[in-house]
VEXVEXZA-129874 format. One line per field, with one value per residue (C-alpha): residue in three letters; x, y, z; residue number from 1. Coordinates in steps of 0.02 Angstrom, whole numbers. Each point is the difference from the previous one (the first is absolute). Example, Ala and Ser with C-alpha at 12.3 -4.5 7.8 and 13.67 -1.06 7.14 Angstrom:
BEGIN
kese <- c(ALA, SER) $
X <- c(615, 69) $
Y <- c(-225, 172) $
Z <- c(390, -33) $
zadren <- c(1, 2) $
//
This chain:
BEGIN
kese <- c(MET, LYS, LYS, ILE, LYS, VAL, ARG, VAL, PRO, GLY, THR, THR, ALA, ASN, LEU, GLY, PRO, GLY, PHE, ASP, CYS, LEU, GLY, LEU, ALA, LEU, THR, ILE, TYR, ASN, THR, PHE, THR, PHE, GLU, GLU, ASN, PHE, GLN, TRP, LYS, PHE, ILE, ASN, PHE, GLU, GLU, LYS, TYR, ALA, ASN, ASP, MET, ASN, LEU, ILE, VAL, ARG, SER, MET, ARG, LYS, VAL, TYR, GLU, LYS, ALA, ASN, LYS, GLN, LEU, HIS, PRO, PHE, THR, ILE, SER, ILE, ASP, GLU, GLN, VAL, PRO, ILE, SER, ARG, GLY, LEU, GLY, SER, SER, ALA, THR, CYS, ILE, ILE, GLY, GLY, ILE, VAL, ALA, ALA, ASN, HIS, PHE, LEU, ASN, TYR, CYS, PHE, ASN, GLU, GLN, GLU, MET, ILE, LYS, ILE, ALA, THR, GLU, ILE, GLU, GLY, HIS, PRO, ASP, ASN, ILE, ALA, PRO, ALA, PHE, PHE, GLY, SER, LEU, VAL, SER, SER, VAL, ASN, GLY, GLU, GLU, ILE, ILE, THR, VAL, LYS, HIS, ASN, ILE, ASP, GLU, SER, LEU, ARG, PHE, ILE, VAL, ALA, ILE, PRO, ASP, PHE, SER, LEU, SER, THR, LYS, GLU, ALA, ARG, GLU, VAL, ILE, PRO, SER, LYS, ILE, SER, TYR, ALA, ASP, ALA, ILE, TYR, ASN, MET, SER, ARG, ALA, ILE, ASN, ILE, PRO, LYS, ALA, LEU, GLU, ASN, GLY, ASP, LEU, GLU, MET, LEU, LEU, SER, LEU, MET, LYS, ASP, LYS, MET, HIS, GLN, PRO, PHE, ARG, PHE, PRO, LEU, ILE, LYS, ASP, ALA, ASP, VAL, PHE, MET, ARG, PHE, ALA, GLU, GLU, LYS, ARG, ILE, PRO, PHE, CYS, LEU, SER, GLY, SER, GLY, SER, THR, LEU, LEU, MET, ILE, THR, LYS, THR, ASN, LEU, ILE, PRO, GLU, LEU, GLN, LYS, LEU, ALA, VAL, THR, ALA, ASN, TRP, ARG, PHE, LEU, GLU, LEU, LYS, PRO, ASP, ILE, LYS, GLY, THR, THR, LEU, GLU, VAL, LEU, SER) $
X <- c(-168, -183, -36, -162, -59, -130, -82, -94, -98, 22, -153, -87, -84, -130, -78, -48, -112, 37, 137, 93, -143, -5, 136, 17, 130, 77, 97, 170, 101, 145, 61, 106, 100, 46, 126, 60, 183, 133, 18, -102, 22, -96, -8, -59, -36, 49, 152, -94, -125, 126, 4, -101, -86, -99, -189, -9, 110, -82, -168, 68, 74, -166, -86, 135, -11, -189, 32, 133, 132, 171, 18, 147, 90, -62, 59, -131, -8, -121, -70, -64, -134, -89, 91, 46, -90, -114, -170, -10, 17, 185, 12, -155, 78, 153, -105, -115, 145, 94, -152, -60, 176, 26, -168, 45, 166, -92, -118, -147, -17, -114, -160, -41, -86, 147, 124, -100, -2, 189, 26, -115, 96, 156, -77, -121, -154, -66, -47, 152, 31, -170, -6, 184, -44, -173, 3, -138, -86, -7, -89, 73, -41, 148, -38, 23, -46, 43, -156, 28, -125, 58, -99, -14, 67, -68, 126, -14, 78, 178, 103, 127, 136, 109, 162, 120, 187, -20, -65, -118, 21, -155, 59, 7, -167, -85, 71, -97, -169, -103, -22, -187, -136, -180, -154, -44, 169, -10, -171, 64, 137, -101, -143, 123, 113, -141, -54, 171, -7, -164, 59, 158, -99, -115, 139, -100, 122, -130, -34, 186, 30, -93, 50, 188, -15, 35, 27, 110, 172, 15, -23, 147, 112, -18, 103, 146, 6, 76, -112, -151, -100, 43, -67, -151, -49, 24, -113, -133, -3, -9, -121, 115, -8, 161, 81, 162, 68, 19, 83, 92, 105, -80, -164, -140, -127, -139, -57, -51, 113, 187, 47, 188, 34, -97, 84, 172, -39, -41, 114, 74, 157, 48, 38, -153, -26, -170, -62, -167, -44, -145, -64, 96, -130, 109, 97, 157, 59, 132, 95, 109, 161, 90) $
Y <- c(2417, -19, 6, -31, -16, -129, 9, -154, -10, -138, -106, -101, -157, -126, 120, -146, -119, 68, -128, 33, 109, 164, 131, 182, 127, 104, 162, -83, -9, -73, 120, -60, 105, -78, 73, -80, -50, -105, -115, -48, 110, -10, 141, -15, -186, -130, -93, -162, 93, 110, -106, -31, -152, 101, 4, 170, -53, -171, 88, 119, -146, -92, 152, 16, -186, 12, 145, -104, 129, -13, 89, 120, 60, 136, 93, -35, 88, -33, 109, -138, 28, -168, -128, -167, -160, 86, -23, 175, -46, 36, -130, 71, 174, -72, -98, 145, 124, -107, -36, 180, 62, -132, 38, 185, -34, -113, 143, -77, -166, -68, 67, -1, -170, -79, 75, -67, -173, 3, 57, -137, -131, 55, 23, -146, 94, 178, 50, 114, 31, 78, 131, 43, 38, 79, 67, -7, -164, -128, -168, -121, -162, -104, -106, -3, 183, 107, 91, 151, 116, 161, 58, 165, 19, 115, 142, -2, -173, -19, -156, -34, -122, -82, -52, -114, -18, -177, -64, -142, -77, -30, -179, -32, 86, -106, -164, 10, 21, -161, -69, -24, 96, -43, 72, 86, 87, 49, 79, 85, 84, 41, 79, 119, 36, 54, 134, 78, 121, 76, 11, 91, 115, 45, 8, -122, -56, -104, -102, -17, -64, -159, -6, -8, -175, -152, -187, -27, 69, 118, -130, -98, 150, 100, -127, 32, 183, 48, 117, -26, -54, 164, 104, -114, 24, 187, 7, -108, 108, 161, -74, 41, -94, -101, -120, -57, 108, -122, -155, 99, 39, 174, 19, 120, 98, 109, 150, 183, 55, 4, -166, 13, 73, -145, -130, 64, -41, -183, -130, -88, -105, 54, 174, 72, 163, 74, 101, 85, -11, 51, -86, 46, 41, 33, -162, -6, 162, 32, 162, 33, 85, 15) $
Z <- c(876, 48, 187, 96, 180, 51, 172, 63, 163, 125, 34, 134, -65, 59, 127, 109, -98, -175, -29, -165, -66, 99, 8, 51, -56, 139, 10, 11, -160, -95, -132, -145, -122, -168, -122, -160, 9, -87, 150, 152, 153, 165, 127, 182, -15, 129, -64, -37, -109, -92, -158, -157, 76, 126, -7, -85, -145, -15, -15, -131, -96, -3, -77, -132, -39, -24, -119, -90, 43, 81, 168, 2, 159, 116, 152, 133, 168, 141, 138, 113, 132, -11, 108, -77, 52, 125, -85, -76, -183, -29, -139, -84, -4, -88, -125, -41, -4, -125, -109, -8, -41, -134, -79, -7, -86, -123, -44, 93, -90, 136, 77, 186, -4, -90, 124, 147, -80, -25, 179, 67, -99, 92, 174, -8, 60, -24, 179, 20, -185, -38, 139, -26, -181, 17, 178, 132, 48, -140, -4, -128, -87, -59, -153, -188, 13, 149, 60, 111, 85, 84, 152, 94, 178, 136, 22, 190, 16, 62, -31, 136, -49, 132, -85, 96, -20, -66, -165, -45, -172, -106, -24, 187, 28, -134, 62, 164, -86, -12, -175, 27, 92, 40, -87, 163, 8, -184, 28, 159, -101, -156, 97, 83, -149, -114, 125, 34, -149, 59, 181, -54, -115, 146, 129, 107, 135, 93, -155, -38, 176, -46, -183, 32, 75, -107, 12, -153, 39, 150, 140, -73, -35, 160, 100, -118, 54, 167, 101, -114, 152, 89, -142, -19, 182, -16, -154, 83, 158, -101, -129, -145, -166, -8, -123, -79, -138, -143, 69, 135, 93, 1, 95, -49, 102, -71, 100, -5, 143, 35, 80, -11, 175, 78, -111, 48, 183, -30, 78, -151, -25, -177, -66, -86, -93, -32, -148, -25, -185, -110, -157, -156, -133, -154, -9, -106, -77, -134, -26, -151, 57, -167) $
zadren <- c(1, 2, 3, 4, 5, 6, 7, 8, 9, 10, 11, 12, 13, 14, 15, 16, 17, 18, 19, 20, 21, 22, 23, 24, 25, 26, 27, 28, 29, 30, 31, 32, 33, 34, 35, 36, 37, 38, 39, 40, 41, 42, 43, 44, 45, 46, 47, 48, 49, 50, 51, 52, 53, 54, 55, 56, 57, 58, 59, 60, 61, 62, 63, 64, 65, 66, 67, 68, 69, 70, 71, 72, 73, 74, 75, 76, 77, 78, 79, 80, 81, 82, 83, 84, 85, 86, 87, 88, 89, 90, 91, 92, 93, 94, 95, 96, 97, 98, 99, 100, 101, 102, 103, 104, 105, 106, 107, 108, 109, 110, 111, 112, 113, 114, 115, 116, 117, 118, 119, 120, 121, 122, 123, 124, 125, 126, 127, 128, 129, 130, 131, 132, 133, 134, 135, 136, 137, 138, 139, 140, 141, 142, 143, 144, 145, 146, 147, 148, 149, 150, 151, 152, 153, 154, 155, 156, 157, 158, 159, 160, 161, 162, 163, 164, 165, 166, 167, 168, 169, 170, 171, 172, 173, 174, 175, 176, 177, 178, 179, 180, 181, 182, 183, 184, 185, 186, 187, 188, 189, 190, 191, 192, 193, 194, 195, 196, 197, 198, 199, 200, 201, 202, 203, 204, 205, 206, 207, 208, 209, 210, 211, 212, 213, 214, 215, 216, 217, 218, 219, 220, 221, 222, 223, 224, 225, 226, 227, 228, 229, 230, 231, 232, 233, 234, 235, 236, 237, 238, 239, 240, 241, 242, 243, 244, 245, 246, 247, 248, 249, 250, 251, 252, 253, 254, 255, 256, 257, 258, 259, 260, 261, 262, 263, 264, 265, 266, 267, 268, 269, 270, 271, 272, 273, 274, 275, 276, 277, 278, 279, 280, 281, 282, 283, 284, 285, 286, 287, 288, 289, 290) $
//
């Protein structure tokens, strides 16, 4: 029986004004092991996901369908670090994990661009998909063709994620966003988003402090997150670049120093855990085990 291991990094998307088009891979991972079998078997999955309708299998099935092949059963195990529904790209790790595994077992029918397109069809937008696949910071265009550009990140930067004990669904987070925005607000966002890659490449925290602001989604989503105002005040007082991670509920701070001891002292109502992460540069990796 053939057996492989696929490791996919979690991601933080939007980065303030880069709504649905900017994403960064981080050193937090979901690792999936796939082994051919005669029936489906799921190891270390939550009960509701331990079936062949989960996102990993659905992604595998879509690849097989595009190759005009029938998907056969696998044993799939997960080593899960990326929390579910917290704005760190958990669904993207499952989609990419399933697609990369399926493509391997189909003897690489599809190239990278084709895999990204399949993944985007499933996810709806490539802001988490692209960095989970390629690693580093990726800017993406979603259209008939998916355009992706990978950018360098200054190695001195630290990405502090504050992860609460409550989730925020993407559906709920999208429902609060206005259906229309003004030209002024669109320009406000675009002028900041286009400069984020260079600021991250240069490690320019002063520039990032201004660039993380936006008028498209964060003002409407922050009220959905308990204690967001506490972290926002902390970041403003310390002059730390601060934003939502994806659509939340995780919050993100960018720094060059260790903030965690100070964050642990903040007076918050929910239970929060803090991780200091670096950019993942490699993206998704596949190891053949047998």
